CHARMM internal coordinates of N, CA and C (Angstrom, degrees):
IC EDIT
DIST 1 N 1 CA 1.4190
DIST 1 CA 1 C 1.5285
ANGL 1 N 1 CA 1 C 111.85
DIST 1 C 2 N 1.2742
ANGL 1 CA 1 C 2 N 112.25
DIHE 1 N 1 CA 1 C 2 N 174.06
DIST 2 N 2 CA 1.4447
ANGL 1 C 2 N 2 CA 121.95
DIHE 1 CA 1 C 2 N 2 CA -180.00
DIST 2 CA 2 C 1.5319
ANGL 2 N 2 CA 2 C 109.87
DIHE 1 C 2 N 2 CA 2 C -86.34
DIST 2 C 3 N 1.3524
ANGL 2 CA 2 C 3 N 118.25
DIHE 2 N 2 CA 2 C 3 N 150.46
DIST 3 N 3 CA 1.4778
ANGL 2 C 3 N 3 CA 119.37
DIHE 2 CA 2 C 3 N 3 CA -179.53
DIST 3 CA 3 C 1.5548
ANGL 3 N 3 CA 3 C 112.23
DIHE 2 C 3 N 3 CA 3 C -58.97
DIST 3 C 4 N 1.3017
ANGL 3 CA 3 C 4 N 118.81
DIHE 3 N 3 CA 3 C 4 N -30.20
DIST 4 N 4 CA 1.4810
ANGL 3 C 4 N 4 CA 120.95
DIHE 3 CA 3 C 4 N 4 CA 178.26
DIST 4 CA 4 C 1.5085
ANGL 4 N 4 CA 4 C 111.87
DIHE 3 C 4 N 4 CA 4 C -67.48
DIST 4 C 5 N 1.3125
ANGL 4 CA 4 C 5 N 118.40
DIHE 4 N 4 CA 4 C 5 N -22.31
DIST 5 N 5 CA 1.4859
ANGL 4 C 5 N 5 CA 121.51
DIHE 4 CA 4 C 5 N 5 CA -176.23
DIST 5 CA 5 C 1.5210
ANGL 5 N 5 CA 5 C 112.42
DIHE 4 C 5 N 5 CA 5 C -80.11
DIST 5 C 6 N 1.2954
ANGL 5 CA 5 C 6 N 119.42
DIHE 5 N 5 CA 5 C 6 N -16.39
DIST 6 N 6 CA 1.4362
ANGL 5 C 6 N 6 CA 121.92
DIHE 5 CA 5 C 6 N 6 CA 179.82
DIST 6 CA 6 C 1.5199
ANGL 6 N 6 CA 6 C 110.78
DIHE 5 C 6 N 6 CA 6 C -143.56
DIST 6 C 7 N 1.3047
ANGL 6 CA 6 C 7 N 115.04
DIHE 6 N 6 CA 6 C 7 N 74.50
DIST 7 N 7 CA 1.4708
ANGL 6 C 7 N 7 CA 120.34
DIHE 6 CA 6 C 7 N 7 CA -174.62
DIST 7 CA 7 C 1.5410
ANGL 7 N 7 CA 7 C 113.46
DIHE 6 C 7 N 7 CA 7 C -65.64
DIST 7 C 8 N 1.3252
ANGL 7 CA 7 C 8 N 118.92
DIHE 7 N 7 CA 7 C 8 N -30.02
DIST 8 N 8 CA 1.4437
ANGL 7 C 8 N 8 CA 121.11
DIHE 7 CA 7 C 8 N 8 CA 178.05
DIST 8 CA 8 C 1.4947
ANGL 8 N 8 CA 8 C 112.46
DIHE 7 C 8 N 8 CA 8 C -62.71
DIST 8 C 9 N 1.2880
ANGL 8 CA 8 C 9 N 116.93
DIHE 8 N 8 CA 8 C 9 N -46.18
DIST 9 N 9 CA 1.4811
ANGL 8 C 9 N 9 CA 121.57
DIHE 8 CA 8 C 9 N 9 CA 179.48
DIST 9 CA 9 C 1.5363
ANGL 9 N 9 CA 9 C 109.04
DIHE 8 C 9 N 9 CA 9 C -67.12
DIST 9 C 10 N 1.2900
ANGL 9 CA 9 C 10 N 119.12
DIHE 9 N 9 CA 9 C 10 N -42.42
DIST 10 N 10 CA 1.4528
ANGL 9 C 10 N 10 CA 121.29
DIHE 9 CA 9 C 10 N 10 CA 179.84
DIST 10 CA 10 C 1.5206
ANGL 10 N 10 CA 10 C 111.83
DIHE 9 C 10 N 10 CA 10 C -64.17
DIST 10 C 11 N 1.3438
ANGL 10 CA 10 C 11 N 116.76
DIHE 10 N 10 CA 10 C 11 N -37.94
DIST 11 N 11 CA 1.4754
ANGL 10 C 11 N 11 CA 119.36
DIHE 10 CA 10 C 11 N 11 CA 176.67
DIST 11 CA 11 C 1.4942
ANGL 11 N 11 CA 11 C 109.70
DIHE 10 C 11 N 11 CA 11 C -65.20
DIST 11 C 12 N 1.3176
ANGL 11 CA 11 C 12 N 117.00
DIHE 11 N 11 CA 11 C 12 N -46.53
DIST 12 N 12 CA 1.4896
ANGL 11 C 12 N 12 CA 120.17
DIHE 11 CA 11 C 12 N 12 CA 178.54
DIST 12 CA 12 C 1.5469
ANGL 12 N 12 CA 12 C 110.62
DIHE 11 C 12 N 12 CA 12 C -59.19
DIST 12 C 13 N 1.2685
ANGL 12 CA 12 C 13 N 117.63
DIHE 12 N 12 CA 12 C 13 N -48.16
DIST 13 N 13 CA 1.4720
ANGL 12 C 13 N 13 CA 122.24
DIHE 12 CA 12 C 13 N 13 CA 179.88
DIST 13 CA 13 C 1.5239
ANGL 13 N 13 CA 13 C 109.37
DIHE 12 C 13 N 13 CA 13 C -56.99
DIST 13 C 14 N 1.3170
ANGL 13 CA 13 C 14 N 116.98
DIHE 13 N 13 CA 13 C 14 N -43.13
DIST 14 N 14 CA 1.4923
ANGL 13 C 14 N 14 CA 117.51
DIHE 13 CA 13 C 14 N 14 CA 179.71
DIST 14 CA 14 C 1.4733
ANGL 14 N 14 CA 14 C 113.34
DIHE 13 C 14 N 14 CA 14 C -67.97
DIST 14 C 15 N 1.3579
ANGL 14 CA 14 C 15 N 117.13
DIHE 14 N 14 CA 14 C 15 N -39.58
DIST 15 N 15 CA 1.4982
ANGL 14 C 15 N 15 CA 119.29
DIHE 14 CA 14 C 15 N 15 CA 176.83
DIST 15 CA 15 C 1.4885
ANGL 15 N 15 CA 15 C 109.89
DIHE 14 C 15 N 15 CA 15 C -64.20
DIST 15 C 16 N 1.3346
ANGL 15 CA 15 C 16 N 118.85
DIHE 15 N 15 CA 15 C 16 N -43.47
DIST 16 N 16 CA 1.4211
ANGL 15 C 16 N 16 CA 122.84
DIHE 15 CA 15 C 16 N 16 CA -177.57
DIST 16 CA 16 C 1.5250
ANGL 16 N 16 CA 16 C 109.83
DIHE 15 C 16 N 16 CA 16 C -63.29
DIST 16 C 17 N 1.3338
ANGL 16 CA 16 C 17 N 117.98
DIHE 16 N 16 CA 16 C 17 N -40.75
DIST 17 N 17 CA 1.4542
ANGL 16 C 17 N 17 CA 122.21
DIHE 16 CA 16 C 17 N 17 CA 179.99
DIST 17 CA 17 C 1.5364
ANGL 17 N 17 CA 17 C 110.14
DIHE 16 C 17 N 17 CA 17 C -65.63
DIST 17 C 18 N 1.3638
ANGL 17 CA 17 C 18 N 115.94
DIHE 17 N 17 CA 17 C 18 N -51.78
DIST 18 N 18 CA 1.4731
ANGL 17 C 18 N 18 CA 120.88
DIHE 17 CA 17 C 18 N 18 CA -177.77
DIST 18 CA 18 C 1.4930
ANGL 18 N 18 CA 18 C 114.31
DIHE 17 C 18 N 18 CA 18 C -65.41
DIST 18 C 19 N 1.3159
ANGL 18 CA 18 C 19 N 117.30
DIHE 18 N 18 CA 18 C 19 N -47.80
DIST 19 N 19 CA 1.4518
ANGL 18 C 19 N 19 CA 122.89
DIHE 18 CA 18 C 19 N 19 CA -172.42
DIST 19 CA 19 C 1.5188
ANGL 19 N 19 CA 19 C 114.85
DIHE 18 C 19 N 19 CA 19 C -84.47
DIST 19 C 20 N 1.3232
ANGL 19 CA 19 C 20 N 116.80
DIHE 19 N 19 CA 19 C 20 N -19.51
DIST 20 N 20 CA 1.4466
ANGL 19 C 20 N 20 CA 117.57
DIHE 19 CA 19 C 20 N 20 CA -175.95
DIST 20 CA 20 C 1.5024
ANGL 20 N 20 CA 20 C 112.18
DIHE 19 C 20 N 20 CA 20 C -125.54
DIST 20 C 21 N 1.3049
ANGL 20 CA 20 C 21 N 120.87
DIHE 20 N 20 CA 20 C 21 N -61.30
DIST 21 N 21 CA 1.4450
ANGL 20 C 21 N 21 CA 122.40
DIHE 20 CA 20 C 21 N 21 CA -172.71
DIST 21 CA 21 C 1.5814
ANGL 21 N 21 CA 21 C 111.40
DIHE 20 C 21 N 21 CA 21 C -64.65
DIST 21 C 22 N 1.3371
ANGL 21 CA 21 C 22 N 116.20
DIHE 21 N 21 CA 21 C 22 N -39.89
DIST 22 N 22 CA 1.4398
ANGL 21 C 22 N 22 CA 118.30
DIHE 21 CA 21 C 22 N 22 CA -179.29
DIST 22 CA 22 C 1.4924
ANGL 22 N 22 CA 22 C 114.02
DIHE 21 C 22 N 22 CA 22 C -84.18
DIST 22 C 23 N 1.3183
ANGL 22 CA 22 C 23 N 117.02
DIHE 22 N 22 CA 22 C 23 N -10.46
DIST 23 N 23 CA 1.4801
ANGL 22 C 23 N 23 CA 120.75
DIHE 22 CA 22 C 23 N 23 CA -176.13
DIST 23 CA 23 C 1.5212
ANGL 23 N 23 CA 23 C 115.31
DIHE 22 C 23 N 23 CA 23 C -91.08
DIST 23 C 24 N 1.3131
ANGL 23 CA 23 C 24 N 117.55
DIHE 23 N 23 CA 23 C 24 N -17.21
DIST 24 N 24 CA 1.4290
ANGL 23 C 24 N 24 CA 120.17
DIHE 23 CA 23 C 24 N 24 CA -174.46
DIST 24 CA 24 C 1.5384
ANGL 24 N 24 CA 24 C 113.88
DIHE 23 C 24 N 24 CA 24 C -131.44
DIST 24 C 25 N 1.2965
ANGL 24 CA 24 C 25 N 115.68
DIHE 24 N 24 CA 24 C 25 N 156.81
DIST 25 N 25 CA 1.4769
ANGL 24 C 25 N 25 CA 122.41
DIHE 24 CA 24 C 25 N 25 CA 171.23
DIST 25 CA 25 C 1.5386
ANGL 25 N 25 CA 25 C 104.84
DIHE 24 C 25 N 25 CA 25 C -111.26
DIST 25 C 26 N 1.3180
ANGL 25 CA 25 C 26 N 114.45
DIHE 25 N 25 CA 25 C 26 N 131.06
DIST 26 N 26 CA 1.4393
ANGL 25 C 26 N 26 CA 120.17
DIHE 25 CA 25 C 26 N 26 CA -173.09
DIST 26 CA 26 C 1.5361
ANGL 26 N 26 CA 26 C 109.73
DIHE 25 C 26 N 26 CA 26 C -109.00
DIST 26 C 27 N 1.3668
ANGL 26 CA 26 C 27 N 113.37
DIHE 26 N 26 CA 26 C 27 N 146.84
DIST 27 N 27 CA 1.4550
ANGL 26 C 27 N 27 CA 118.81
DIHE 26 CA 26 C 27 N 27 CA 177.46
DIST 27 CA 27 C 1.5172
ANGL 27 N 27 CA 27 C 114.25
DIHE 26 C 27 N 27 CA 27 C -95.39
DIST 27 C 28 N 1.3581
ANGL 27 CA 27 C 28 N 116.13
DIHE 27 N 27 CA 27 C 28 N -25.25
DIST 28 N 28 CA 1.4731
ANGL 27 C 28 N 28 CA 119.23
DIHE 27 CA 27 C 28 N 28 CA -178.85
DIST 28 CA 28 C 1.5113
ANGL 28 N 28 CA 28 C 109.96
DIHE 27 C 28 N 28 CA 28 C -153.39
DIST 28 C 29 N 1.3116
ANGL 28 CA 28 C 29 N 115.11
DIHE 28 N 28 CA 28 C 29 N 164.41
DIST 29 N 29 CA 1.4857
ANGL 28 C 29 N 29 CA 122.59
DIHE 28 CA 28 C 29 N 29 CA 177.72
DIST 29 CA 29 C 1.5225
ANGL 29 N 29 CA 29 C 109.37
DIHE 28 C 29 N 29 CA 29 C -64.46
DIST 29 C 30 N 1.3114
ANGL 29 CA 29 C 30 N 119.22
DIHE 29 N 29 CA 29 C 30 N -37.33
DIST 30 N 30 CA 1.4469
ANGL 29 C 30 N 30 CA 121.59
DIHE 29 CA 29 C 30 N 30 CA 179.07
DIST 30 CA 30 C 1.5305
ANGL 30 N 30 CA 30 C 112.90
DIHE 29 C 30 N 30 CA 30 C -64.58
DIST 30 C 31 N 1.3574
ANGL 30 CA 30 C 31 N 114.14
DIHE 30 N 30 CA 30 C 31 N -36.89
DIST 31 N 31 CA 1.4512
ANGL 30 C 31 N 31 CA 118.78
DIHE 30 CA 30 C 31 N 31 CA 174.73
DIST 31 CA 31 C 1.5227
ANGL 31 N 31 CA 31 C 112.02
DIHE 30 C 31 N 31 CA 31 C -62.80
DIST 31 C 32 N 1.3307
ANGL 31 CA 31 C 32 N 116.18
DIHE 31 N 31 CA 31 C 32 N -42.62
DIST 32 N 32 CA 1.4801
ANGL 31 C 32 N 32 CA 122.00
DIHE 31 CA 31 C 32 N 32 CA 178.00
DIST 32 CA 32 C 1.5255
ANGL 32 N 32 CA 32 C 109.76
DIHE 31 C 32 N 32 CA 32 C -59.96
DIST 32 C 33 N 1.3448
ANGL 32 CA 32 C 33 N 116.82
DIHE 32 N 32 CA 32 C 33 N -44.69
DIST 33 N 33 CA 1.4371
ANGL 32 C 33 N 33 CA 121.32
DIHE 32 CA 32 C 33 N 33 CA -175.03
DIST 33 CA 33 C 1.5725
ANGL 33 N 33 CA 33 C 108.99
DIHE 32 C 33 N 33 CA 33 C -65.47
DIST 33 C 34 N 1.3432
ANGL 33 CA 33 C 34 N 115.67
DIHE 33 N 33 CA 33 C 34 N -44.52
DIST 34 N 34 CA 1.4672
ANGL 33 C 34 N 34 CA 119.91
DIHE 33 CA 33 C 34 N 34 CA -178.68
DIST 34 CA 34 C 1.5330
ANGL 34 N 34 CA 34 C 111.03
DIHE 33 C 34 N 34 CA 34 C -64.07
DIST 34 C 35 N 1.3399
ANGL 34 CA 34 C 35 N 115.70
DIHE 34 N 34 CA 34 C 35 N -47.64
DIST 35 N 35 CA 1.4504
ANGL 34 C 35 N 35 CA 118.36
DIHE 34 CA 34 C 35 N 35 CA -178.39
DIST 35 CA 35 C 1.5257
ANGL 35 N 35 CA 35 C 111.65
DIHE 34 C 35 N 35 CA 35 C -68.59
DIST 35 C 36 N 1.2976
ANGL 35 CA 35 C 36 N 117.54
DIHE 35 N 35 CA 35 C 36 N -34.71
DIST 36 N 36 CA 1.4831
ANGL 35 C 36 N 36 CA 121.59
DIHE 35 CA 35 C 36 N 36 CA 176.69
DIST 36 CA 36 C 1.4929
ANGL 36 N 36 CA 36 C 110.99
DIHE 35 C 36 N 36 CA 36 C -64.43
DIST 36 C 37 N 1.3428
ANGL 36 CA 36 C 37 N 117.97
DIHE 36 N 36 CA 36 C 37 N -38.44
DIST 37 N 37 CA 1.4578
ANGL 36 C 37 N 37 CA 122.26
DIHE 36 CA 36 C 37 N 37 CA 177.89
DIST 37 CA 37 C 1.5426
ANGL 37 N 37 CA 37 C 110.12
DIHE 36 C 37 N 37 CA 37 C -62.30
DIST 37 C 38 N 1.3435
ANGL 37 CA 37 C 38 N 115.23
DIHE 37 N 37 CA 37 C 38 N -45.17
DIST 38 N 38 CA 1.4652
ANGL 37 C 38 N 38 CA 119.75
DIHE 37 CA 37 C 38 N 38 CA 178.79
DIST 38 CA 38 C 1.5071
ANGL 38 N 38 CA 38 C 111.93
DIHE 37 C 38 N 38 CA 38 C -65.72
DIST 38 C 39 N 1.3341
ANGL 38 CA 38 C 39 N 117.47
DIHE 38 N 38 CA 38 C 39 N -40.15
DIST 39 N 39 CA 1.4733
ANGL 38 C 39 N 39 CA 120.08
DIHE 38 CA 38 C 39 N 39 CA 178.06
DIST 39 CA 39 C 1.5263
ANGL 39 N 39 CA 39 C 109.51
DIHE 38 C 39 N 39 CA 39 C -64.23
DIST 39 C 40 N 1.3536
ANGL 39 CA 39 C 40 N 117.68
DIHE 39 N 39 CA 39 C 40 N -42.65
DIST 40 N 40 CA 1.4645
ANGL 39 C 40 N 40 CA 121.11
DIHE 39 CA 39 C 40 N 40 CA 178.79
DIST 40 CA 40 C 1.5378
ANGL 40 N 40 CA 40 C 113.22
DIHE 39 C 40 N 40 CA 40 C -60.32
DIST 40 C 41 N 1.3541
ANGL 40 CA 40 C 41 N 115.94
DIHE 40 N 40 CA 40 C 41 N -43.75
DIST 41 N 41 CA 1.4551
ANGL 40 C 41 N 41 CA 119.43
DIHE 40 CA 40 C 41 N 41 CA 175.77
DIST 41 CA 41 C 1.4879
ANGL 41 N 41 CA 41 C 112.44
DIHE 40 C 41 N 41 CA 41 C -57.82
DIST 41 C 42 N 1.3407
ANGL 41 CA 41 C 42 N 115.91
DIHE 41 N 41 CA 41 C 42 N -45.30
DIST 42 N 42 CA 1.4779
ANGL 41 C 42 N 42 CA 120.46
DIHE 41 CA 41 C 42 N 42 CA 178.31
DIST 42 CA 42 C 1.5344
ANGL 42 N 42 CA 42 C 109.50
DIHE 41 C 42 N 42 CA 42 C -63.56
DIST 42 C 43 N 1.2975
ANGL 42 CA 42 C 43 N 118.81
DIHE 42 N 42 CA 42 C 43 N -44.53
DIST 43 N 43 CA 1.4650
ANGL 42 C 43 N 43 CA 121.48
DIHE 42 CA 42 C 43 N 43 CA -177.96
DIST 43 CA 43 C 1.5014
ANGL 43 N 43 CA 43 C 112.03
DIHE 42 C 43 N 43 CA 43 C -65.33
DIST 43 C 44 N 1.3165
ANGL 43 CA 43 C 44 N 118.54
DIHE 43 N 43 CA 43 C 44 N -37.85
DIST 44 N 44 CA 1.4221
ANGL 43 C 44 N 44 CA 122.39
DIHE 43 CA 43 C 44 N 44 CA -176.60
DIST 44 CA 44 C 1.5216
ANGL 44 N 44 CA 44 C 115.52
DIHE 43 C 44 N 44 CA 44 C -85.82
DIST 44 C 45 N 1.3552
ANGL 44 CA 44 C 45 N 117.38
DIHE 44 N 44 CA 44 C 45 N -19.65
DIST 45 N 45 CA 1.4646
ANGL 44 C 45 N 45 CA 120.32
DIHE 44 CA 44 C 45 N 45 CA -174.55
DIST 45 CA 45 C 1.5108
ANGL 45 N 45 CA 45 C 116.91
DIHE 44 C 45 N 45 CA 45 C -122.74
DIST 45 C 46 N 1.3498
ANGL 45 CA 45 C 46 N 117.80
DIHE 45 N 45 CA 45 C 46 N -34.16
DIST 46 N 46 CA 1.4491
ANGL 45 C 46 N 46 CA 119.76
DIHE 45 CA 45 C 46 N 46 CA -172.35
DIST 46 CA 46 C 1.5027
ANGL 46 N 46 CA 46 C 118.13
DIHE 45 C 46 N 46 CA 46 C -107.13
DIST 46 C 47 N 1.2784
ANGL 46 CA 46 C 47 N 117.67
DIHE 46 N 46 CA 46 C 47 N -36.13
DIST 47 N 47 CA 1.4671
ANGL 46 C 47 N 47 CA 117.66
DIHE 46 CA 46 C 47 N 47 CA -174.02
DIST 47 CA 47 C 1.5315
ANGL 47 N 47 CA 47 C 112.62
DIHE 46 C 47 N 47 CA 47 C -82.70
DIST 47 C 48 N 1.3202
ANGL 47 CA 47 C 48 N 118.25
DIHE 47 N 47 CA 47 C 48 N 143.42
DIST 48 N 48 CA 1.4509
ANGL 47 C 48 N 48 CA 121.72
DIHE 47 CA 47 C 48 N 48 CA -179.92
DIST 48 CA 48 C 1.5428
ANGL 48 N 48 CA 48 C 113.38
DIHE 47 C 48 N 48 CA 48 C -65.30
DIST 48 C 49 N 1.3173
ANGL 48 CA 48 C 49 N 113.99
DIHE 48 N 48 CA 48 C 49 N 142.66
DIST 49 N 49 CA 1.4876
ANGL 48 C 49 N 49 CA 119.50
DIHE 48 CA 48 C 49 N 49 CA 178.51
DIST 49 CA 49 C 1.5197
ANGL 49 N 49 CA 49 C 108.02
DIHE 48 C 49 N 49 CA 49 C -118.28
DIST 49 C 50 N 1.3310
ANGL 49 CA 49 C 50 N 116.28
DIHE 49 N 49 CA 49 C 50 N 132.01
DIST 50 N 50 CA 1.4569
ANGL 49 C 50 N 50 CA 119.28
DIHE 49 CA 49 C 50 N 50 CA 179.62
DIST 50 CA 50 C 1.5163
ANGL 50 N 50 CA 50 C 112.18
DIHE 49 C 50 N 50 CA 50 C -60.51
DIST 50 C 51 N 1.3032
ANGL 50 CA 50 C 51 N 116.83
DIHE 50 N 50 CA 50 C 51 N -33.83
DIST 51 N 51 CA 1.4729
ANGL 50 C 51 N 51 CA 119.21
DIHE 50 CA 50 C 51 N 51 CA -177.76
DIST 51 CA 51 C 1.5388
ANGL 51 N 51 CA 51 C 113.65
DIHE 50 C 51 N 51 CA 51 C -71.72
DIST 51 C 52 N 1.3343
ANGL 51 CA 51 C 52 N 116.53
DIHE 51 N 51 CA 51 C 52 N -10.30
DIST 52 N 52 CA 1.4512
ANGL 51 C 52 N 52 CA 121.99
DIHE 51 CA 51 C 52 N 52 CA 178.91
DIST 52 CA 52 C 1.5087
ANGL 52 N 52 CA 52 C 111.33
DIHE 51 C 52 N 52 CA 52 C -111.11
DIST 52 C 53 N 1.3168
ANGL 52 CA 52 C 53 N 116.99
DIHE 52 N 52 CA 52 C 53 N 24.76
DIST 53 N 53 CA 1.4519
ANGL 52 C 53 N 53 CA 121.21
DIHE 52 CA 52 C 53 N 53 CA -178.67
DIST 53 CA 53 C 1.5218
ANGL 53 N 53 CA 53 C 113.21
DIHE 52 C 53 N 53 CA 53 C 69.95
DIST 53 C 54 N 1.2963
ANGL 53 CA 53 C 54 N 117.74
DIHE 53 N 53 CA 53 C 54 N 35.84
DIST 54 N 54 CA 1.4589
ANGL 53 C 54 N 54 CA 124.97
DIHE 53 CA 53 C 54 N 54 CA -179.71
DIST 54 CA 54 C 1.5135
ANGL 54 N 54 CA 54 C 111.83
DIHE 53 C 54 N 54 CA 54 C 61.58
DIST 54 C 55 N 1.3137
ANGL 54 CA 54 C 55 N 116.27
DIHE 54 N 54 CA 54 C 55 N 31.41
DIST 55 N 55 CA 1.4975
ANGL 54 C 55 N 55 CA 121.19
DIHE 54 CA 54 C 55 N 55 CA 174.82
DIST 55 CA 55 C 1.5135
ANGL 55 N 55 CA 55 C 108.16
DIHE 54 C 55 N 55 CA 55 C -108.26
DIST 55 C 56 N 1.3428
ANGL 55 CA 55 C 56 N 115.31
DIHE 55 N 55 CA 55 C 56 N 148.51
DIST 56 N 56 CA 1.4599
ANGL 55 C 56 N 56 CA 117.44
DIHE 55 CA 55 C 56 N 56 CA 171.28
DIST 56 CA 56 C 1.5204
ANGL 56 N 56 CA 56 C 109.89
DIHE 55 C 56 N 56 CA 56 C -69.38
DIST 56 C 57 N 1.3413
ANGL 56 CA 56 C 57 N 119.29
DIHE 56 N 56 CA 56 C 57 N 149.68
DIST 57 N 57 CA 1.4629
ANGL 56 C 57 N 57 CA 121.47
DIHE 56 CA 56 C 57 N 57 CA -176.28
DIST 57 CA 57 C 1.5487
ANGL 57 N 57 CA 57 C 114.48
DIHE 56 C 57 N 57 CA 57 C -56.83
DIST 57 C 58 N 1.3228
ANGL 57 CA 57 C 58 N 117.55
DIHE 57 N 57 CA 57 C 58 N -36.98
DIST 58 N 58 CA 1.4535
ANGL 57 C 58 N 58 CA 120.29
DIHE 57 CA 57 C 58 N 58 CA -179.21
DIST 58 CA 58 C 1.5531
ANGL 58 N 58 CA 58 C 111.00
DIHE 57 C 58 N 58 CA 58 C -64.39
DIST 58 C 59 N 1.3149
ANGL 58 CA 58 C 59 N 117.58
DIHE 58 N 58 CA 58 C 59 N -41.35
DIST 59 N 59 CA 1.4605
ANGL 58 C 59 N 59 CA 121.93
DIHE 58 CA 58 C 59 N 59 CA 178.14
DIST 59 CA 59 C 1.5154
ANGL 59 N 59 CA 59 C 110.15
DIHE 58 C 59 N 59 CA 59 C -69.74
DIST 59 C 60 N 1.3690
ANGL 59 CA 59 C 60 N 116.63
DIHE 59 N 59 CA 59 C 60 N -43.65
DIST 60 N 60 CA 1.4605
ANGL 59 C 60 N 60 CA 120.11
DIHE 59 CA 59 C 60 N 60 CA 177.74
DIST 60 CA 60 C 1.4951
ANGL 60 N 60 CA 60 C 112.07
DIHE 59 C 60 N 60 CA 60 C -59.12
DIST 60 C 61 N 1.3357
ANGL 60 CA 60 C 61 N 117.36
DIHE 60 N 60 CA 60 C 61 N -42.31
DIST 61 N 61 CA 1.4863
ANGL 60 C 61 N 61 CA 122.40
DIHE 60 CA 60 C 61 N 61 CA -179.25
DIST 61 CA 61 C 1.5350
ANGL 61 N 61 CA 61 C 108.37
DIHE 60 C 61 N 61 CA 61 C -60.77
DIST 61 C 62 N 1.3367
ANGL 61 CA 61 C 62 N 119.22
DIHE 61 N 61 CA 61 C 62 N -46.37
DIST 62 N 62 CA 1.4578
ANGL 61 C 62 N 62 CA 122.80
DIHE 61 CA 61 C 62 N 62 CA -179.69
DIST 62 CA 62 C 1.5276
ANGL 62 N 62 CA 62 C 111.03
DIHE 61 C 62 N 62 CA 62 C -62.29
DIST 62 C 63 N 1.3461
ANGL 62 CA 62 C 63 N 115.27
DIHE 62 N 62 CA 62 C 63 N -40.28
DIST 63 N 63 CA 1.4788
ANGL 62 C 63 N 63 CA 120.27
DIHE 62 CA 62 C 63 N 63 CA -179.94
DIST 63 CA 63 C 1.5352
ANGL 63 N 63 CA 63 C 109.49
DIHE 62 C 63 N 63 CA 63 C -63.41
DIST 63 C 64 N 1.3490
ANGL 63 CA 63 C 64 N 116.44
DIHE 63 N 63 CA 63 C 64 N -44.54
DIST 64 N 64 CA 1.4434
ANGL 63 C 64 N 64 CA 120.29
DIHE 63 CA 63 C 64 N 64 CA -180.00
DIST 64 CA 64 C 1.5270
ANGL 64 N 64 CA 64 C 111.51
DIHE 63 C 64 N 64 CA 64 C -65.22
DIST 64 C 65 N 1.3312
ANGL 64 CA 64 C 65 N 116.18
DIHE 64 N 64 CA 64 C 65 N -43.12
DIST 65 N 65 CA 1.4718
ANGL 64 C 65 N 65 CA 120.41
DIHE 64 CA 64 C 65 N 65 CA 178.52
DIST 65 CA 65 C 1.5261
ANGL 65 N 65 CA 65 C 111.51
DIHE 64 C 65 N 65 CA 65 C -62.03
DIST 65 C 66 N 1.3290
ANGL 65 CA 65 C 66 N 118.03
DIHE 65 N 65 CA 65 C 66 N -40.94
DIST 66 N 66 CA 1.4635
ANGL 65 C 66 N 66 CA 121.80
DIHE 65 CA 65 C 66 N 66 CA 179.55
DIST 66 CA 66 C 1.5197
ANGL 66 N 66 CA 66 C 110.78
DIHE 65 C 66 N 66 CA 66 C -66.25
DIST 66 C 67 N 1.3545
ANGL 66 CA 66 C 67 N 116.52
DIHE 66 N 66 CA 66 C 67 N -43.13
DIST 67 N 67 CA 1.4706
ANGL 66 C 67 N 67 CA 118.51
DIHE 66 CA 66 C 67 N 67 CA -179.52
DIST 67 CA 67 C 1.5346
ANGL 67 N 67 CA 67 C 111.01
DIHE 66 C 67 N 67 CA 67 C -67.40
DIST 67 C 68 N 1.3343
ANGL 67 CA 67 C 68 N 119.00
DIHE 67 N 67 CA 67 C 68 N -34.43
DIST 68 N 68 CA 1.4602
ANGL 67 C 68 N 68 CA 120.27
DIHE 67 CA 67 C 68 N 68 CA 177.51
DIST 68 CA 68 C 1.5128
ANGL 68 N 68 CA 68 C 111.99
DIHE 67 C 68 N 68 CA 68 C -70.47
DIST 68 C 69 N 1.3320
ANGL 68 CA 68 C 69 N 118.49
DIHE 68 N 68 CA 68 C 69 N -32.69
DIST 69 N 69 CA 1.4415
ANGL 68 C 69 N 69 CA 122.47
DIHE 68 CA 68 C 69 N 69 CA 175.32
DIST 69 CA 69 C 1.4947
ANGL 69 N 69 CA 69 C 111.13
DIHE 68 C 69 N 69 CA 69 C -67.15
DIST 69 C 70 N 1.3546
ANGL 69 CA 69 C 70 N 117.25
DIHE 69 N 69 CA 69 C 70 N -40.01
DIST 70 N 70 CA 1.4402
ANGL 69 C 70 N 70 CA 120.06
DIHE 69 CA 69 C 70 N 70 CA 179.67
DIST 70 CA 70 C 1.5542
ANGL 70 N 70 CA 70 C 110.56
DIHE 69 C 70 N 70 CA 70 C -66.50
DIST 70 C 71 N 1.3325
ANGL 70 CA 70 C 71 N 116.79
DIHE 70 N 70 CA 70 C 71 N -35.86
DIST 71 N 71 CA 1.4583
ANGL 70 C 71 N 71 CA 118.58
DIHE 70 CA 70 C 71 N 71 CA 179.39
DIST 71 CA 71 C 1.4979
ANGL 71 N 71 CA 71 C 113.16
DIHE 70 C 71 N 71 CA 71 C -72.20
DIST 71 C 72 N 1.3389
ANGL 71 CA 71 C 72 N 119.58
DIHE 71 N 71 CA 71 C 72 N -28.07
DIST 72 N 72 CA 1.4493
ANGL 71 C 72 N 72 CA 122.17
DIHE 71 CA 71 C 72 N 72 CA -178.72
DIST 72 CA 72 C 1.5156
ANGL 72 N 72 CA 72 C 113.05
DIHE 71 C 72 N 72 CA 72 C -80.98
DIST 72 C 73 N 1.3113
ANGL 72 CA 72 C 73 N 118.35
DIHE 72 N 72 CA 72 C 73 N -13.31
DIST 73 N 73 CA 1.4619
ANGL 72 C 73 N 73 CA 119.79
DIHE 72 CA 72 C 73 N 73 CA -177.35
DIST 73 CA 73 C 1.4763
ANGL 73 N 73 CA 73 C 113.58
DIHE 72 C 73 N 73 CA 73 C -89.80
END
COOR INIT
IC SEED 1 N 1 CA 1 C
IC BUILD
């Protein structure tokens, strides 16, 4: 597909390239895998995302779960 057809993937690819691949020099493939895993955990759990109201995904998830629990009671 074209980049315009999947903006979420293109944005992630750009972030990964700028913030990880271009930022470090690696000694081995295992080092890349380990550091990429840590970067992914930070990206998916800790850092704020504009699409979630500038909240980290972990906090946003808890907020949504709490609000759905309140609605169901």
